[in-house]
mmCIF file of the N, C-alpha and C atoms, coordinates in Angstrom:
data_MODEL
# 
_entry.id   MODEL 
# 
loop_
_atom_site.group_PDB 
_atom_site.id 
_atom_site.type_symbol 
_atom_site.label_atom_id 
_atom_site.label_alt_id 
_atom_site.label_comp_id 
_atom_site.label_asym_id 
_atom_site.label_entity_id 
_atom_site.label_seq_id 
_atom_site.pdbx_PDB_ins_code 
_atom_site.Cartn_x 
_atom_site.Cartn_y 
_atom_site.Cartn_z 
_atom_site.occupancy 
_atom_site.B_iso_or_equiv 
_atom_site.pdbx_formal_charge 
_atom_site.auth_seq_id 
_atom_site.auth_comp_id 
_atom_site.auth_asym_id 
_atom_site.auth_atom_id 
_atom_site.pdbx_PDB_model_num 
ATOM 1   N N  . UNK A 1 1  ? 0.839  -1.178 0.000  1.00 0.00 ? 1  UNK A N  1 
ATOM 2   C CA . UNK A 1 1  ? 0.000  0.000  0.000  1.00 0.00 ? 1  UNK A CA 1 
ATOM 3   C C  . UNK A 1 1  ? 0.881  1.237  0.000  1.00 0.00 ? 1  UNK A C  1 
ATOM 4   N N  . UNK A 1 2  ? 0.597  2.205  -0.831 1.00 0.00 ? 2  UNK A N  1 
ATOM 5   C CA . UNK A 1 2  ? 1.363  3.430  -0.956 1.00 0.00 ? 2  UNK A CA 1 
ATOM 6   C C  . UNK A 1 2  ? 0.727  4.517  -0.114 1.00 0.00 ? 2  UNK A C  1 
ATOM 7   N N  . UNK A 1 3  ? 1.542  5.190  0.713  1.00 0.00 ? 3  UNK A N  1 
ATOM 8   C CA . UNK A 1 3  ? 1.060  6.315  1.516  1.00 0.00 ? 3  UNK A CA 1 
ATOM 9   C C  . UNK A 1 3  ? 1.907  7.514  1.136  1.00 0.00 ? 3  UNK A C  1 
ATOM 10  N N  . UNK A 1 4  ? 1.279  8.557  0.646  1.00 0.00 ? 4  UNK A N  1 
ATOM 11  C CA . UNK A 1 4  ? 2.040  9.746  0.271  1.00 0.00 ? 4  UNK A CA 1 
ATOM 12  C C  . UNK A 1 4  ? 2.495  10.469 1.524  1.00 0.00 ? 4  UNK A C  1 
ATOM 13  N N  . UNK A 1 5  ? 3.551  11.262 1.400  1.00 0.00 ? 5  UNK A N  1 
ATOM 14  C CA . UNK A 1 5  ? 4.074  11.994 2.552  1.00 0.00 ? 5  UNK A CA 1 
ATOM 15  C C  . UNK A 1 5  ? 3.081  13.021 3.066  1.00 0.00 ? 5  UNK A C  1 
ATOM 16  N N  . UNK A 1 6  ? 2.231  13.544 2.196  1.00 0.00 ? 6  UNK A N  1 
ATOM 17  C CA . UNK A 1 6  ? 1.262  14.563 2.609  1.00 0.00 ? 6  UNK A CA 1 
ATOM 18  C C  . UNK A 1 6  ? 0.217  14.005 3.559  1.00 0.00 ? 6  UNK A C  1 
ATOM 19  N N  . UNK A 1 7  ? -0.105 12.719 3.451  1.00 0.00 ? 7  UNK A N  1 
ATOM 20  C CA . UNK A 1 7  ? -1.151 12.147 4.283  1.00 0.00 ? 7  UNK A CA 1 
ATOM 21  C C  . UNK A 1 7  ? -0.608 11.329 5.440  1.00 0.00 ? 7  UNK A C  1 
ATOM 22  N N  . UNK A 1 8  ? 0.716  11.264 5.572  1.00 0.00 ? 8  UNK A N  1 
ATOM 23  C CA . UNK A 1 8  ? 1.308  10.488 6.651  1.00 0.00 ? 8  UNK A CA 1 
ATOM 24  C C  . UNK A 1 8  ? 0.988  11.153 7.982  1.00 0.00 ? 8  UNK A C  1 
ATOM 25  N N  . UNK A 1 9  ? 0.622  10.378 9.018  1.00 0.00 ? 9  UNK A N  1 
ATOM 26  C CA . UNK A 1 9  ? 0.222  10.972 10.299 1.00 0.00 ? 9  UNK A CA 1 
ATOM 27  C C  . UNK A 1 9  ? 1.331  11.751 11.010 1.00 0.00 ? 9  UNK A C  1 
ATOM 28  N N  . UNK A 1 10 ? 2.599  11.448 10.749 1.00 0.00 ? 10 UNK A N  1 
ATOM 29  C CA . UNK A 1 10 ? 3.701  12.196 11.377 1.00 0.00 ? 10 UNK A CA 1 
ATOM 30  C C  . UNK A 1 10 ? 4.250  13.174 10.369 1.00 0.00 ? 10 UNK A C  1 
ATOM 31  N N  . UNK A 1 11 ? 4.325  14.419 10.764 1.00 0.00 ? 11 UNK A N  1 
ATOM 32  C CA . UNK A 1 11 ? 4.877  15.417 9.846  1.00 0.00 ? 11 UNK A CA 1 
ATOM 33  C C  . UNK A 1 11 ? 6.398  15.345 9.882  1.00 0.00 ? 11 UNK A C  1 
ATOM 34  N N  . UNK A 1 12 ? 7.048  15.906 8.876  1.00 0.00 ? 12 UNK A N  1 
ATOM 35  C CA . UNK A 1 12 ? 8.509  15.935 8.836  1.00 0.00 ? 12 UNK A CA 1 
ATOM 36  C C  . UNK A 1 12 ? 9.057  16.912 9.867  1.00 0.00 ? 12 UNK A C  1 
ATOM 37  N N  . UNK A 1 13 ? 8.260  17.874 10.291 1.00 0.00 ? 13 UNK A N  1 
ATOM 38  C CA . UNK A 1 13 ? 8.734  18.906 11.216 1.00 0.00 ? 13 UNK A CA 1 
ATOM 39  C C  . UNK A 1 13 ? 8.873  18.399 12.643 1.00 0.00 ? 13 UNK A C  1 
ATOM 40  N N  . UNK A 1 14 ? 7.956  17.577 13.109 1.00 0.00 ? 14 UNK A N  1 
ATOM 41  C CA . UNK A 1 14 ? 8.053  17.073 14.474 1.00 0.00 ? 14 UNK A CA 1 
ATOM 42  C C  . UNK A 1 14 ? 7.202  15.823 14.624 1.00 0.00 ? 14 UNK A C  1 
ATOM 43  N N  . UNK A 1 15 ? 7.458  15.090 15.692 1.00 0.00 ? 15 UNK A N  1 
ATOM 44  C CA . UNK A 1 15 ? 6.701  13.875 15.965 1.00 0.00 ? 15 UNK A CA 1 
ATOM 45  C C  . UNK A 1 15 ? 6.473  13.791 17.463 1.00 0.00 ? 15 UNK A C  1 
ATOM 46  N N  . UNK A 1 16 ? 5.490  13.038 17.866 1.00 0.00 ? 16 UNK A N  1 
ATOM 47  C CA . UNK A 1 16 ? 5.243  12.852 19.285 1.00 0.00 ? 16 UNK A CA 1 
ATOM 48  C C  . UNK A 1 16 ? 5.579  11.429 19.672 1.00 0.00 ? 16 UNK A C  1 
ATOM 49  N N  . UNK A 1 17 ? 6.324  11.288 20.773 1.00 0.00 ? 17 UNK A N  1 
ATOM 50  C CA . UNK A 1 17 ? 6.680  9.987  21.316 1.00 0.00 ? 17 UNK A CA 1 
ATOM 51  C C  . UNK A 1 17 ? 6.131  9.970  22.728 1.00 0.00 ? 17 UNK A C  1 
ATOM 52  N N  . UNK A 1 18 ? 5.153  9.115  22.971 1.00 0.00 ? 18 UNK A N  1 
ATOM 53  C CA . UNK A 1 18 ? 4.502  9.129  24.277 1.00 0.00 ? 18 UNK A CA 1 
ATOM 54  C C  . UNK A 1 18 ? 3.833  10.469 24.468 1.00 0.00 ? 18 UNK A C  1 
ATOM 55  N N  . UNK A 1 19 ? 4.190  11.173 25.539 1.00 0.00 ? 19 UNK A N  1 
ATOM 56  C CA . UNK A 1 19 ? 3.655  12.513 25.787 1.00 0.00 ? 19 UNK A CA 1 
ATOM 57  C C  . UNK A 1 19 ? 4.677  13.597 25.469 1.00 0.00 ? 19 UNK A C  1 
ATOM 58  N N  . UNK A 1 20 ? 5.870  13.193 25.027 1.00 0.00 ? 20 UNK A N  1 
ATOM 59  C CA . UNK A 1 20 ? 6.919  14.169 24.738 1.00 0.00 ? 20 UNK A CA 1 
ATOM 60  C C  . UNK A 1 20 ? 6.945  14.508 23.259 1.00 0.00 ? 20 UNK A C  1 
ATOM 61  N N  . UNK A 1 21 ? 7.188  15.745 22.959 1.00 0.00 ? 21 UNK A N  1 
ATOM 62  C CA . UNK A 1 21 ? 7.308  16.196 21.576 1.00 0.00 ? 21 UNK A CA 1 
ATOM 63  C C  . UNK A 1 21 ? 8.782  16.135 21.183 1.00 0.00 ? 21 UNK A C  1 
ATOM 64  N N  . UNK A 1 22 ? 9.091  15.496 20.073 1.00 0.00 ? 22 UNK A N  1 
ATOM 65  C CA . UNK A 1 22 ? 10.458 15.343 19.598 1.00 0.00 ? 22 UNK A CA 1 
ATOM 66  C C  . UNK A 1 22 ? 10.689 16.337 18.483 1.00 0.00 ? 22 UNK A C  1 
ATOM 67  N N  . UNK A 1 23 ? 11.729 17.158 18.625 1.00 0.00 ? 23 UNK A N  1 
ATOM 68  C CA . UNK A 1 23 ? 12.038 18.165 17.615 1.00 0.00 ? 23 UNK A CA 1 
ATOM 69  C C  . UNK A 1 23 ? 13.050 17.598 16.625 1.00 0.00 ? 23 UNK A C  1 
ATOM 70  N N  . UNK A 1 24 ? 13.001 18.061 15.394 1.00 0.00 ? 24 UNK A N  1 
ATOM 71  C CA . UNK A 1 24 ? 14.018 17.632 14.440 1.00 0.00 ? 24 UNK A CA 1 
ATOM 72  C C  . UNK A 1 24 ? 15.374 18.204 14.831 1.00 0.00 ? 24 UNK A C  1 
ATOM 73  N N  . UNK A 1 25 ? 16.434 17.486 14.500 1.00 0.00 ? 25 UNK A N  1 
ATOM 74  C CA . UNK A 1 25 ? 17.772 17.933 14.859 1.00 0.00 ? 25 UNK A CA 1 
ATOM 75  C C  . UNK A 1 25 ? 18.170 19.135 14.013 1.00 0.00 ? 25 UNK A C  1 
ATOM 76  N N  . UNK A 1 26 ? 18.755 20.128 14.657 1.00 0.00 ? 26 UNK A N  1 
ATOM 77  C CA . UNK A 1 26 ? 19.178 21.351 13.965 1.00 0.00 ? 26 UNK A CA 1 
ATOM 78  C C  . UNK A 1 26 ? 20.383 21.049 13.083 1.00 0.00 ? 26 UNK A C  1 
ATOM 79  N N  . UNK A 1 27 ? 20.559 21.868 12.066 1.00 0.00 ? 27 UNK A N  1 
ATOM 80  C CA . UNK A 1 27 ? 21.710 21.721 11.194 1.00 0.00 ? 27 UNK A CA 1 
ATOM 81  C C  . UNK A 1 27 ? 22.985 22.051 11.952 1.00 0.00 ? 27 UNK A C  1 
ATOM 82  N N  . UNK A 1 28 ? 24.064 21.362 11.636 1.00 0.00 ? 28 UNK A N  1 
ATOM 83  C CA . UNK A 1 28 ? 25.352 21.615 12.259 1.00 0.00 ? 28 UNK A CA 1 
ATOM 84  C C  . UNK A 1 28 ? 25.967 22.881 11.680 1.00 0.00 ? 28 UNK A C  1 
ATOM 85  N N  . UNK A 1 29 ? 26.486 23.721 12.558 1.00 0.00 ? 29 UNK A N  1 
ATOM 86  C CA . UNK A 1 29 ? 27.133 24.964 12.139 1.00 0.00 ? 29 UNK A CA 1 
ATOM 87  C C  . UNK A 1 29 ? 28.573 24.643 11.755 1.00 0.00 ? 29 UNK A C  1 
ATOM 88  N N  . UNK A 1 30 ? 29.027 25.197 10.651 1.00 0.00 ? 30 UNK A N  1 
ATOM 89  C CA . UNK A 1 30 ? 30.406 24.996 10.205 1.00 0.00 ? 30 UNK A CA 1 
ATOM 90  C C  . UNK A 1 30 ? 31.166 26.309 10.334 1.00 0.00 ? 30 UNK A C  1 
ATOM 91  N N  . UNK A 1 31 ? 32.337 26.257 11.010 1.00 0.00 ? 31 UNK A N  1 
ATOM 92  C CA . UNK A 1 31 ? 33.185 27.433 11.194 1.00 0.00 ? 31 UNK A CA 1 
ATOM 93  C C  . UNK A 1 31 ? 34.570 27.086 10.677 1.00 0.00 ? 31 UNK A C  1 
ATOM 94  N N  . UNK A 1 32 ? 35.132 27.927 9.834  1.00 0.00 ? 32 UNK A N  1 
ATOM 95  C CA . UNK A 1 32 ? 36.470 27.701 9.309  1.00 0.00 ? 32 UNK A CA 1 
ATOM 96  C C  . UNK A 1 32 ? 37.494 27.885 10.429 1.00 0.00 ? 32 UNK A C  1 
ATOM 97  N N  . UNK A 1 33 ? 38.485 26.994 10.501 1.00 0.00 ? 33 UNK A N  1 
ATOM 98  C CA . UNK A 1 33 ? 39.486 27.063 11.568 1.00 0.00 ? 33 UNK A CA 1 
ATOM 99  C C  . UNK A 1 33 ? 40.301 28.353 11.498 1.00 0.00 ? 33 UNK A C  1 
ATOM 100 N N  . UNK A 1 34 ? 40.515 28.887 10.300 1.00 0.00 ? 34 UNK A N  1 
ATOM 101 C CA . UNK A 1 34 ? 41.251 30.151 10.178 1.00 0.00 ? 34 UNK A CA 1 
ATOM 102 C C  . UNK A 1 34 ? 40.497 31.283 10.857 1.00 0.00 ? 34 UNK A C  1 
ATOM 103 N N  . UNK A 1 35 ? 39.197 31.248 10.731 1.00 0.00 ? 35 UNK A N  1 
ATOM 104 C CA . UNK A 1 35 ? 38.368 32.273 11.386 1.00 0.00 ? 35 UNK A CA 1 
ATOM 105 C C  . UNK A 1 35 ? 38.388 32.100 12.909 1.00 0.00 ? 35 UNK A C  1 
ATOM 106 N N  . UNK A 1 36 ? 38.357 30.856 13.351 1.00 0.00 ? 36 UNK A N  1 
ATOM 107 C CA . UNK A 1 36 ? 38.398 30.579 14.794 1.00 0.00 ? 36 UNK A CA 1 
ATOM 108 C C  . UNK A 1 36 ? 39.722 31.017 15.406 1.00 0.00 ? 36 UNK A C  1 
ATOM 109 N N  . UNK A 1 37 ? 40.814 30.636 14.781 1.00 0.00 ? 37 UNK A N  1 
ATOM 110 C CA . UNK A 1 37 ? 42.138 30.905 15.336 1.00 0.00 ? 37 UNK A CA 1 
ATOM 111 C C  . UNK A 1 37 ? 42.614 32.339 15.099 1.00 0.00 ? 37 UNK A C  1 
ATOM 112 N N  . UNK A 1 38 ? 42.068 33.018 14.116 1.00 0.00 ? 38 UNK A N  1 
ATOM 113 C CA . UNK A 1 38 ? 42.395 34.421 13.807 1.00 0.00 ? 38 UNK A CA 1 
ATOM 114 C C  . UNK A 1 38 ? 43.893 34.675 13.726 1.00 0.00 ? 38 UNK A C  1 
ATOM 115 N N  . UNK A 1 39 ? 44.608 33.816 12.991 1.00 0.00 ? 39 UNK A N  1 
ATOM 116 C CA . UNK A 1 39 ? 46.035 34.000 12.795 1.00 0.00 ? 39 UNK A CA 1 
ATOM 117 C C  . UNK A 1 39 ? 46.915 33.477 13.916 1.00 0.00 ? 39 UNK A C  1 
ATOM 118 N N  . UNK A 1 40 ? 46.332 32.998 14.993 1.00 0.00 ? 40 UNK A N  1 
ATOM 119 C CA . UNK A 1 40 ? 47.090 32.456 16.127 1.00 0.00 ? 40 UNK A CA 1 
ATOM 120 C C  . UNK A 1 40 ? 47.289 30.948 15.937 1.00 0.00 ? 40 UNK A C  1 
ATOM 121 N N  . UNK A 1 41 ? 48.235 30.378 16.664 1.00 0.00 ? 41 UNK A N  1 
ATOM 122 C CA . UNK A 1 41 ? 48.471 28.931 16.618 1.00 0.00 ? 41 UNK A CA 1 
ATOM 123 C C  . UNK A 1 41 ? 47.684 28.204 17.709 1.00 0.00 ? 41 UNK A C  1 
ATOM 124 N N  . UNK A 1 42 ? 47.125 28.944 18.646 1.00 0.00 ? 42 UNK A N  1 
ATOM 125 C CA . UNK A 1 42 ? 46.448 28.321 19.789 1.00 0.00 ? 42 UNK A CA 1 
ATOM 126 C C  . UNK A 1 42 ? 45.351 29.237 20.302 1.00 0.00 ? 42 UNK A C  1 
ATOM 127 N N  . UNK A 1 43 ? 44.287 28.609 20.821 1.00 0.00 ? 43 UNK A N  1 
ATOM 128 C CA . UNK A 1 43 ? 43.253 29.389 21.494 1.00 0.00 ? 43 UNK A CA 1 
ATOM 129 C C  . UNK A 1 43 ? 42.690 28.597 22.652 1.00 0.00 ? 43 UNK A C  1 
ATOM 130 N N  . UNK A 1 44 ? 42.211 29.316 23.650 1.00 0.00 ? 44 UNK A N  1 
ATOM 131 C CA . UNK A 1 44 ? 41.590 28.692 24.824 1.00 0.00 ? 44 UNK A CA 1 
ATOM 132 C C  . UNK A 1 44 ? 40.086 28.759 24.667 1.00 0.00 ? 44 UNK A C  1 
ATOM 133 N N  . UNK A 1 45 ? 39.431 27.654 24.985 1.00 0.00 ? 45 UNK A N  1 
ATOM 134 C CA . UNK A 1 45 ? 37.973 27.577 24.905 1.00 0.00 ? 45 UNK A CA 1 
ATOM 135 C C  . UNK A 1 45 ? 37.446 27.271 26.294 1.00 0.00 ? 45 UNK A C  1 
ATOM 136 N N  . UNK A 1 46 ? 36.546 28.106 26.784 1.00 0.00 ? 46 UNK A N  1 
ATOM 137 C CA . UNK A 1 46 ? 35.899 27.845 28.067 1.00 0.00 ? 46 UNK A CA 1 
ATOM 138 C C  . UNK A 1 46 ? 34.584 27.134 27.794 1.00 0.00 ? 46 UNK A C  1 
ATOM 139 N N  . UNK A 1 47 ? 34.387 26.003 28.456 1.00 0.00 ? 47 UNK A N  1 
ATOM 140 C CA . UNK A 1 47 ? 33.154 25.229 28.343 1.00 0.00 ? 47 UNK A CA 1 
ATOM 141 C C  . UNK A 1 47 ? 32.657 24.991 29.763 1.00 0.00 ? 47 UNK A C  1 
ATOM 142 N N  . UNK A 1 48 ? 31.666 25.789 30.183 1.00 0.00 ? 48 UNK A N  1 
ATOM 143 C CA . UNK A 1 48 ? 31.226 25.721 31.579 1.00 0.00 ? 48 UNK A CA 1 
ATOM 144 C C  . UNK A 1 48 ? 32.346 26.209 32.479 1.00 0.00 ? 48 UNK A C  1 
ATOM 145 N N  . UNK A 1 49 ? 32.764 25.362 33.414 1.00 0.00 ? 49 UNK A N  1 
ATOM 146 C CA . UNK A 1 49 ? 33.865 25.710 34.320 1.00 0.00 ? 49 UNK A CA 1 
ATOM 147 C C  . UNK A 1 49 ? 35.188 25.108 33.879 1.00 0.00 ? 49 UNK A C  1 
ATOM 148 N N  . UNK A 1 50 ? 35.236 24.488 32.704 1.00 0.00 ? 50 UNK A N  1 
ATOM 149 C CA . UNK A 1 50 ? 36.439 23.827 32.203 1.00 0.00 ? 50 UNK A CA 1 
ATOM 150 C C  . UNK A 1 50 ? 37.059 24.646 31.072 1.00 0.00 ? 50 UNK A C  1 
ATOM 151 N N  . UNK A 1 51 ? 38.380 24.521 30.915 1.00 0.00 ? 51 UNK A N  1 
ATOM 152 C CA . UNK A 1 51 ? 39.088 25.174 29.829 1.00 0.00 ? 51 UNK A CA 1 
ATOM 153 C C  . UNK A 1 51 ? 39.749 24.129 28.937 1.00 0.00 ? 51 UNK A C  1 
ATOM 154 N N  . UNK A 1 52 ? 39.719 24.369 27.646 1.00 0.00 ? 52 UNK A N  1 
ATOM 155 C CA . UNK A 1 52 ? 40.341 23.501 26.652 1.00 0.00 ? 52 UNK A CA 1 
ATOM 156 C C  . UNK A 1 52 ? 41.273 24.343 25.806 1.00 0.00 ? 52 UNK A C  1 
ATOM 157 N N  . UNK A 1 53 ? 42.297 23.688 25.229 1.00 0.00 ? 53 UNK A N  1 
ATOM 158 C CA . UNK A 1 53 ? 43.224 24.348 24.311 1.00 0.00 ? 53 UNK A CA 1 
ATOM 159 C C  . UNK A 1 53 ? 43.042 23.746 22.930 1.00 0.00 ? 53 UNK A C  1 
ATOM 160 N N  . UNK A 1 54 ? 42.880 24.587 21.932 1.00 0.00 ? 54 UNK A N  1 
ATOM 161 C CA . UNK A 1 54 ? 42.832 24.158 20.544 1.00 0.00 ? 54 UNK A CA 1 
ATOM 162 C C  . UNK A 1 54 ? 44.124 24.647 19.909 1.00 0.00 ? 54 UNK A C  1 
ATOM 163 N N  . UNK A 1 55 ? 44.956 23.696 19.448 1.00 0.00 ? 55 UNK A N  1 
ATOM 164 C CA . UNK A 1 55 ? 46.245 24.052 18.871 1.00 0.00 ? 55 UNK A CA 1 
ATOM 165 C C  . UNK A 1 55 ? 46.313 23.650 17.409 1.00 0.00 ? 55 UNK A C  1 
ATOM 166 N N  . UNK A 1 56 ? 46.917 24.506 16.615 1.00 0.00 ? 56 UNK A N  1 
ATOM 167 C CA . UNK A 1 56 ? 47.185 24.233 15.205 1.00 0.00 ? 56 UNK A CA 1 
ATOM 168 C C  . UNK A 1 56 ? 48.656 23.828 15.128 1.00 0.00 ? 56 UNK A C  1 
ATOM 169 N N  . UNK A 1 57 ? 48.925 22.587 14.749 1.00 0.00 ? 57 UNK A N  1 
ATOM 170 C CA . UNK A 1 57 ? 50.295 22.072 14.765 1.00 0.00 ? 57 UNK A CA 1 
ATOM 171 C C  . UNK A 1 57 ? 51.057 22.423 13.488 1.00 0.00 ? 57 UNK A C  1 
ATOM 172 N N  . UNK A 1 58 ? 52.356 22.184 13.516 1.00 0.00 ? 58 UNK A N  1 
ATOM 173 C CA . UNK A 1 58 ? 53.196 22.393 12.330 1.00 0.00 ? 58 UNK A CA 1 
ATOM 174 C C  . UNK A 1 58 ? 52.805 21.452 11.192 1.00 0.00 ? 58 UNK A C  1 
ATOM 175 N N  . UNK A 1 59 ? 52.218 20.319 11.534 1.00 0.00 ? 59 UNK A N  1 
ATOM 176 C CA . UNK A 1 59 ? 51.775 19.348 10.520 1.00 0.00 ? 59 UNK A CA 1 
ATOM 177 C C  . UNK A 1 59 ? 50.362 19.654 10.014 1.00 0.00 ? 59 UNK A C  1 
ATOM 178 N N  . UNK A 1 60 ? 49.871 20.851 10.292 1.00 0.00 ? 60 UNK A N  1 
ATOM 179 C CA . UNK A 1 60 ? 48.560 21.301 9.859  1.00 0.00 ? 60 UNK A CA 1 
ATOM 180 C C  . UNK A 1 60 ? 47.406 20.467 10.410 1.00 0.00 ? 60 UNK A C  1 
ATOM 181 N N  . UNK A 1 61 ? 47.558 20.027 11.671 1.00 0.00 ? 61 UNK A N  1 
ATOM 182 C CA . UNK A 1 61 ? 46.494 19.292 12.365 1.00 0.00 ? 61 UNK A CA 1 
ATOM 183 C C  . UNK A 1 61 ? 45.954 20.169 13.482 1.00 0.00 ? 61 UNK A C  1 
ATOM 184 N N  . UNK A 1 62 ? 44.746 19.865 13.918 1.00 0.00 ? 62 UNK A N  1 
ATOM 185 C CA . UNK A 1 62 ? 44.163 20.530 15.080 1.00 0.00 ? 62 UNK A CA 1 
ATOM 186 C C  . UNK A 1 62 ? 44.134 19.544 16.243 1.00 0.00 ? 62 UNK A C  1 
ATOM 187 N N  . UNK A 1 63 ? 44.563 20.009 17.412 1.00 0.00 ? 63 UNK A N  1 
ATOM 188 C CA . UNK A 1 63 ? 44.547 19.170 18.607 1.00 0.00 ? 63 UNK A CA 1 
ATOM 189 C C  . UNK A 1 63 ? 43.775 19.923 19.691 1.00 0.00 ? 63 UNK A C  1 
ATOM 190 N N  . UNK A 1 64 ? 42.769 19.254 20.242 1.00 0.00 ? 64 UNK A N  1 
ATOM 191 C CA . UNK A 1 64 ? 41.988 19.815 21.343 1.00 0.00 ? 64 UNK A CA 1 
ATOM 192 C C  . UNK A 1 64 ? 42.345 19.043 22.608 1.00 0.00 ? 64 UNK A C  1 
ATOM 193 N N  . UNK A 1 65 ? 42.838 19.767 23.622 1.00 0.00 ? 65 UNK A N  1 
ATOM 194 C CA . UNK A 1 65 ? 43.203 19.127 24.889 1.00 0.00 ? 65 UNK A CA 1 
ATOM 195 C C  . UNK A 1 65 ? 42.514 19.850 26.035 1.00 0.00 ? 65 UNK A C  1 
ATOM 196 N N  . UNK A 1 66 ? 42.326 19.115 27.104 1.00 0.00 ? 66 UNK A N  1 
ATOM 197 C CA . UNK A 1 66 ? 41.696 19.653 28.306 1.00 0.00 ? 66 UNK A CA 1 
ATOM 198 C C  . UNK A 1 66 ? 42.771 20.160 29.231 1.00 0.00 ? 66 UNK A C  1 
# 
C-alpha cells in the first residue's frame, strides 16, 4: 500500500513519542578554523567551568586538549 508523505500521520517537522514532543535535529554549524584561530596557533575555549586548548600544529592538524 502506498502512503504519500502529505497524508502520513507524522509530519517531517516534528513527531510525538509518548507525551513528549520530539524536535528535528538542527543543522550543524560549520566554522572555518582560520576564522576561529584568527592568525594564532592556539586558542583557549571555556566550556562551563572547564578550559580547553585548541592548537594548530606544524603538521597542519588541530589538537583539542583539556
